[in-house]
DSSP file (Angstrom, degrees, kcal/mol; ACC not computed):
  #  RESIDUE AA STRUCTURE BP1 BP2  ACC     N-H-->O    O-->H-N    N-H-->O    O-->H-N    TCO  KAPPA ALPHA  PHI   PSI    X-CA   Y-CA   Z-CA
    1    1 A K              0   0    0      0, 0.0    33,-0.1     0, 0.0     4,-0.1   0.000 360.0 360.0 360.0 -35.0 -115.9  -15.3  -10.7
    2    2 A V        +     0   0    0      1,-0.2    32,-2.9    31,-0.1     3,-0.1   0.948 360.0  41.4 -77.3 -43.3 -115.1  -17.5   -7.7
    3    3 A V  S    S-     0   0    0     30,-0.2     4,-0.3     1,-0.2    30,-0.3   0.618 108.4-132.1 -82.7  -4.5 -118.6  -18.5   -6.7
    4    4 A G        -     0   0    0     28,-0.4     4,-0.3     1,-0.1    28,-0.3  -0.087  13.9 -91.5  85.0 173.3 -119.7  -19.0  -10.2
    5    5 A A  S  > S+     0   0    0     26,-2.3     4,-2.6    24,-0.2     5,-0.2   0.631 101.5  81.1-100.2 -18.9 -122.8  -17.8  -12.1
    6    6 A E  H  > S+     0   0    0     25,-0.4     4,-2.3     1,-0.2     5,-0.2   0.902  94.8  46.0 -65.4 -37.8 -125.2  -20.8  -11.6
    7    7 A D  H  > S+     0   0    0     -4,-0.3     4,-2.5     2,-0.2    -1,-0.2   0.872 113.3  50.8 -70.4 -34.5 -126.4  -19.7   -8.2
    8    8 A V  H  > S+     0   0    0     -4,-0.3     4,-2.6     2,-0.2    -2,-0.2   0.902 111.8  47.6 -68.3 -43.9 -126.8  -16.1   -9.4
    9    9 A R  H  X S+     0   0    0     -4,-2.6     4,-2.7     2,-0.2    -2,-0.2   0.919 112.4  48.9 -57.6 -46.2 -128.9  -17.3  -12.3
   10   10 A A  H  X S+     0   0    0     -4,-2.3     4,-2.2    -5,-0.2    -2,-0.2   0.903 111.8  49.6 -66.7 -41.6 -131.0  -19.5  -10.1
   11   11 A Y  H  X S+     0   0    0     -4,-2.5     4,-0.9     2,-0.2    -2,-0.2   0.971 112.9  45.9 -57.0 -55.9 -131.5  -16.6   -7.7
   12   12 A A  H >< S+     0   0    0     -4,-2.6     3,-1.4     1,-0.2     6,-0.4   0.929 112.7  51.2 -55.1 -48.2 -132.6  -14.2  -10.4
   13   13 A D  H 3< S+     0   0    0     -4,-2.7    -1,-0.2     1,-0.3    -2,-0.2   0.866 109.7  50.0 -59.8 -41.5 -134.8  -16.8  -11.9
   14   14 A A  H 3< S+     0   0    0     -4,-2.2     2,-0.5    -3,-0.2    -1,-0.3   0.568 109.8  53.9 -78.0  -9.6 -136.5  -17.4   -8.6
   15   15 A N    X<  -     0   0    0     -3,-1.4     3,-1.5    -4,-0.9    -1,-0.2  -0.961  67.5-164.4-126.4 108.2 -137.2  -13.7   -7.9
   16   16 A A  T 3  S+     0   0    0     -2,-0.5    -1,-0.1     1,-0.3    -3,-0.1   0.643  86.0  65.4 -70.6 -10.8 -139.0  -12.0  -10.8
   17   17 A H  T 3  S+     0   0    0     -5,-0.0     2,-0.6     1,-0.0    -1,-0.3   0.564  87.1  84.6 -85.0  -7.1 -138.1   -8.5   -9.5
   18   18 A I    <   +     0   0    0     -3,-1.5     2,-0.4    -6,-0.4    -3,-0.1  -0.839  54.8 178.8-101.4 119.1 -134.4   -9.2  -10.2
   19   19 A E        -     0   0    0     -2,-0.6     2,-0.2    -6,-0.0    -3,-0.0  -0.981  27.0-128.6-118.8 127.7 -133.1   -8.6  -13.7
   20   20 A L        -     0   0    0     -2,-0.4     2,-0.0     1,-0.1   -11,-0.0  -0.501  28.6-120.1 -75.1 145.2 -129.4   -9.2  -14.5
   21   21 A N     >  -     0   0    0     -2,-0.2     4,-2.0     1,-0.1     5,-0.2  -0.282  22.1-108.2 -78.8 170.8 -127.8   -6.3  -16.1
   22   22 A D  H  > S+     0   0    0      1,-0.2     4,-2.9     2,-0.2     5,-0.3   0.894 117.6  58.0 -73.9 -34.9 -126.2   -6.6  -19.6
   23   23 A Y  H  > S+     0   0    0      1,-0.2     4,-2.3     2,-0.2     5,-0.4   0.921 109.7  45.1 -53.6 -42.1 -122.7   -6.3  -18.2
   24   24 A F  H  >>S+     0   0    0      1,-0.2     4,-2.0     2,-0.2     5,-0.9   0.904 114.1  49.6 -75.0 -39.9 -123.3   -9.4  -15.9
   25   25 A K  H  <5S+     0   0    0     -4,-2.0     4,-0.3     1,-0.2    -1,-0.2   0.901 116.7  40.7 -64.8 -40.0 -124.9  -11.3  -18.8
   26   26 A Q  H  <5S+     0   0    0     -4,-2.9    -2,-0.2    -5,-0.2    -1,-0.2   0.817 129.1  24.2 -75.9 -27.5 -122.1  -10.6  -21.2
   27   27 A N  H  <5S+     0   0    0     -4,-2.3    -3,-0.2    -5,-0.3    -2,-0.2   0.650 125.4  31.9-114.2 -24.3 -119.2  -11.0  -18.9
   28   28 A L  T ><5S+     0   0    0     -4,-2.0     3,-1.5    -5,-0.4    -3,-0.2   0.645  85.7  87.0-118.2  -9.8 -120.0  -13.2  -16.0
   29   29 A L  T 3 <S+     0   0    0     -5,-0.9   -24,-0.2    -4,-0.3    -1,-0.1   0.639  86.3  60.4 -66.6 -13.4 -122.5  -15.8  -16.9
   30   30 A N  T 3  S+     0   0    0    -26,-0.1     2,-0.3    -5,-0.1    -1,-0.3   0.436  77.6 110.5 -95.4   3.9 -119.9  -18.2  -18.1
   31   31 A F    <   -     0   0    0     -3,-1.5   -26,-2.3     1,-0.0   -25,-0.4  -0.619  54.4-150.9 -80.2 130.2 -118.0  -18.5  -14.9
   32   32 A T        -     0   0    0     -2,-0.3   -28,-0.4   -28,-0.3     2,-0.2  -0.663  32.1 -88.8 -95.8 157.6 -118.2  -21.8  -13.0
   33   33 A K        -     0   0    0    -30,-0.3     2,-0.3    -2,-0.3   -30,-0.2  -0.468  43.5-137.5 -65.7 133.2 -117.9  -22.3   -9.3
   34   34 A K        -     0   0    0    -32,-2.9     2,-0.3    -2,-0.2    -1,-0.1  -0.734  16.4-115.1 -95.5 140.4 -114.2  -22.7   -8.3
   35   35 A D    >   -     0   0    0     -2,-0.3     3,-2.2     1,-0.1     4,-0.2  -0.530  22.2-132.2 -72.2 130.1 -113.2  -25.4   -5.7
   36   36 A W  G >  S+     0   0    0     -2,-0.3     3,-2.4     1,-0.3     4,-0.3   0.810 100.3  71.7 -53.3 -32.0 -111.8  -23.7   -2.6
   37   37 A S  G >  S+     0   0    0      1,-0.3     3,-1.1     2,-0.2    -1,-0.3   0.708  84.0  70.7 -67.7 -15.8 -108.9  -26.0   -2.5
   38   38 A K  G <  S+     0   0    0     -3,-2.2    -1,-0.3     1,-0.2    -2,-0.2   0.579  94.3  55.6 -71.2  -6.3 -107.5  -24.2   -5.6
   39   39 A F  G <  S+     0   0    0     -3,-2.4     2,-0.4    -4,-0.2    -1,-0.2   0.418  82.2 111.1-104.5  -4.8 -106.9  -21.2   -3.4
   40   40 A V    <   +     0   0    0     -3,-1.1     5,-0.0    -4,-0.3    -3,-0.0  -0.575  42.0 170.4 -72.6 126.6 -104.7  -23.1   -0.9
   41   41 A T    >>  -     0   0    0     -2,-0.4     4,-1.4     1,-0.1     3,-0.7  -0.822  49.5-101.8-125.6 168.9 -101.0  -22.2   -1.0
   42   42 A P  T 34 S+     0   0    0      0, 0.0     4,-0.3     0, 0.0     3,-0.1   0.850 120.3  57.2 -57.3 -31.5  -98.1  -22.9    1.2
   43   43 A R  T 34 S+     0   0    0      1,-0.2     3,-0.1     2,-0.1    -3,-0.1   0.779 120.7  23.4 -69.1 -30.6  -98.4  -19.5    2.7
   44   44 A N  T X4 S+     0   0    0     -3,-0.7     3,-1.6    -5,-0.1     4,-0.4   0.329  89.0 102.3-118.0   8.6 -102.1  -19.9    3.9
   45   45 A E  G >< S+     0   0    0     -4,-1.4     3,-0.9     1,-0.3    -2,-0.1   0.827  80.7  56.5 -67.6 -26.0 -102.6  -23.7    4.2
   46   46 A A  G 3  S+     0   0    0     -4,-0.3    -1,-0.3     1,-0.2    -2,-0.1   0.685 104.4  55.0 -77.1 -11.9 -102.2  -23.6    8.0
   47   47 A L  G <  S+     0   0    0     -3,-1.6     2,-0.3     2,-0.0    -1,-0.2   0.426 104.7  59.2 -93.2  -1.0 -105.1  -21.1    8.2
   48   48 A I    <   +     0   0    0     -3,-0.9     2,-0.2    -4,-0.4    -4,-0.0  -0.963  48.3 149.6-140.0 147.6 -107.7  -23.2    6.3
   49   49 A D     >  -     0   0    0     -2,-0.3     4,-2.5    -3,-0.0     3,-0.2  -0.814  66.0 -71.3-153.7-174.7 -109.4  -26.4    6.6
   50   50 A E  H  > S+     0   0    0     -2,-0.2     4,-2.3     1,-0.2     5,-0.1   0.845 131.0  57.3 -63.0 -32.6 -112.8  -27.9    5.6
   51   51 A R  H  > S+     0   0    0      2,-0.2     4,-1.8     1,-0.2    27,-0.3   0.901 108.2  47.2 -63.3 -42.1 -114.4  -25.8    8.4
   52   52 A G  H  > S+     0   0    0     -3,-0.2     4,-2.7     2,-0.2    -2,-0.2   0.905 110.8  51.1 -64.3 -40.8 -113.0  -22.6    6.8
   53   53 A F  H  X S+     0   0    0     -4,-2.5     4,-2.7     1,-0.2    -2,-0.2   0.907 110.1  49.8 -63.6 -37.9 -114.2  -23.7    3.4
   54   54 A D  H  X S+     0   0    0     -4,-2.3     4,-2.1    -5,-0.2    -1,-0.2   0.882 110.5  49.7 -60.8 -41.6 -117.6  -24.3    4.8
   55   55 A L  H  X S+     0   0    0     -4,-1.8     4,-2.3     2,-0.2     5,-0.2   0.956 111.4  49.1 -71.8 -50.5 -117.7  -20.9    6.5
   56   56 A L  H  X S+     0   0    0     -4,-2.7     4,-2.2     1,-0.2    -2,-0.2   0.931 110.4  50.9 -52.2 -50.6 -116.6  -19.2    3.2
   57   57 A T  H  < S+     0   0    0     -4,-2.7     4,-0.3     1,-0.2    -1,-0.2   0.937 113.7  45.1 -54.0 -47.9 -119.3  -21.1    1.3
   58   58 A R  H >< S+     0   0    0     -4,-2.1    10,-1.8     1,-0.2     3,-0.5   0.831 111.2  50.6 -62.9 -35.2 -121.9  -20.0    3.7
   59   59 A M  H 3< S+     0   0    0     -4,-2.3    -1,-0.2     1,-0.2    -2,-0.2   0.798 113.0  47.5 -75.8 -30.4 -120.9  -16.5    3.8
   60   60 A L  T 3< S+     0   0    0     -4,-2.2    -1,-0.2    -5,-0.2    -2,-0.2   0.246  75.5 136.1 -95.9  11.6 -120.8  -16.2   -0.1
   61   61 A T    <   -     0   0    0     -3,-0.5     6,-0.2    -4,-0.3     5,-0.1  -0.407  49.8-147.0 -59.6 128.2 -124.1  -17.8   -0.6
   62   62 A V  S    S+     0   0    0     -2,-0.2     2,-0.8   -59,-0.1    -1,-0.1   0.902  79.8  75.6 -70.4 -40.8 -125.9  -15.7   -3.2
   63   63 A D  S >> S-     0   0    0      1,-0.2     3,-1.9     2,-0.1     4,-1.5  -0.608  72.1-152.3 -78.5 110.6 -129.5  -16.2   -1.9
   64   64 A H  T 34 S+     0   0    0     -2,-0.8    -1,-0.2     1,-0.3    -3,-0.1   0.807  93.0  60.9 -55.9 -31.4 -129.8  -14.0    1.2
   65   65 A T  T 34 S+     0   0    0      1,-0.2    -1,-0.3    -3,-0.1    -2,-0.1   0.716 112.9  38.1 -73.5 -14.3 -132.4  -16.3    2.8
   66   66 A Q  T <4 S+     0   0    0     -3,-1.9    -2,-0.2     2,-0.1    -1,-0.2   0.637  94.4 107.7-104.0 -18.6 -129.8  -19.2    2.7
   67   67 A R  S  < S-     0   0    0     -4,-1.5     2,-0.2    -6,-0.2    -8,-0.2  -0.230  78.6-108.5 -59.3 143.4 -126.7  -17.1    3.6
   68   68 A I        -     0   0    0    -10,-1.8     2,-0.1   -13,-0.2    -1,-0.1  -0.504  35.0-126.3 -71.9 142.6 -125.3  -17.5    7.0
   69   69 A T     >  -     0   0    0     -2,-0.2     4,-2.9     1,-0.1     5,-0.2  -0.479  23.0-106.5 -89.4 161.1 -125.9  -14.4    9.3
   70   70 A A  H  > S+     0   0    0      1,-0.2     4,-2.6     2,-0.2     5,-0.2   0.929 123.8  51.9 -50.4 -48.6 -123.1  -12.5   11.1
   71   71 A R  H  > S+     0   0    0      1,-0.2     4,-1.7     2,-0.2    -1,-0.2   0.951 111.9  46.8 -61.0 -50.5 -124.2  -14.0   14.5
   72   72 A E  H  > S+     0   0    0      2,-0.2     4,-0.8     1,-0.2    -1,-0.2   0.881 110.6  54.0 -57.5 -39.0 -124.0  -17.6   12.8
   73   73 A A  H >< S+     0   0    0     -4,-2.9     3,-1.0     1,-0.2     6,-0.3   0.942 106.9  48.7 -62.7 -45.8 -120.7  -16.9   11.3
   74   74 A I  H 3< S+     0   0    0     -4,-2.6    -1,-0.2     1,-0.3    -2,-0.2   0.822 113.6  47.4 -67.8 -29.7 -119.2  -15.9   14.6
   75   75 A A  H 3< S+     0   0    0     -4,-1.7    -1,-0.3    -5,-0.2    -2,-0.2   0.546  86.4 124.1 -79.9 -10.2 -120.5  -19.1   16.2
   76   76 A H  S X< S-     0   0    0     -3,-1.0     3,-1.8    -4,-0.8    -3,-0.1  -0.184  75.0-117.0 -61.7 152.0 -119.3  -21.2   13.3
   77   77 A D  G >  S+     0   0    0      1,-0.3     3,-2.1     2,-0.2     4,-0.3   0.668 107.1  79.1 -62.8 -21.1 -116.9  -24.1   14.3
   78   78 A Y  G 3  S+     0   0    0    -27,-0.3     3,-0.4     1,-0.3    -1,-0.3   0.882  97.3  43.5 -57.0 -34.7 -114.1  -22.5   12.3
   79   79 A F  G X> S+     0   0    0     -3,-1.8     4,-1.1    -6,-0.3     3,-1.1   0.184  80.0 110.7 -96.5  18.2 -113.6  -20.1   15.3
   80   80 A A  T <4 S+     0   0    0     -3,-2.1    -1,-0.2     1,-0.2    -2,-0.1   0.812  75.5  52.5 -64.4 -32.9 -113.9  -22.7   18.0
   81   81 A E  T 34 S+     0   0    0     -3,-0.4    -1,-0.2    -4,-0.3    -2,-0.1   0.593 115.9  37.2 -76.3 -12.4 -110.1  -22.5   18.9
   82   82 A V  T <4 S+     0   0    0     -3,-1.1    -1,-0.2    -4,-0.0    -2,-0.2   0.434  90.1 113.4-117.3  -5.3 -110.1  -18.8   19.4
   83   83 A R     <  -     0   0    0     -4,-1.1    -8,-0.0     1,-0.1    -3,-0.0  -0.454  44.7-166.7 -71.0 139.1 -113.6  -18.4   21.0
   84   84 A T              0   0    0     -2,-0.2    -1,-0.1     1,-0.1    -4,-0.0   0.448 360.0 360.0-101.5  -2.4 -113.6  -17.3   24.5
   85   85 A D              0   0    0      0, 0.0    -1,-0.1     0, 0.0    -2,-0.1   0.475 360.0 360.0 -78.6 360.0 -117.2  -17.9   25.6
């Protein structure tokens, strides 16, 4: 519901071996991608910035060929302040 259905549809359309099940078609295809800023609250605002939004977006990319790998995620700039390497 957060990442929306557009990318899921595009991924399924691009991959003929993928067929969306009836539950998904009936319940989830109408969701639009949410802007990450809608999830920022006074409680978490100090933990997130554009780098964090970028990392989340890359980690939740539907197409596995475009999704960030674990190694790339660890090296992401979001973690620069705590990186010890």
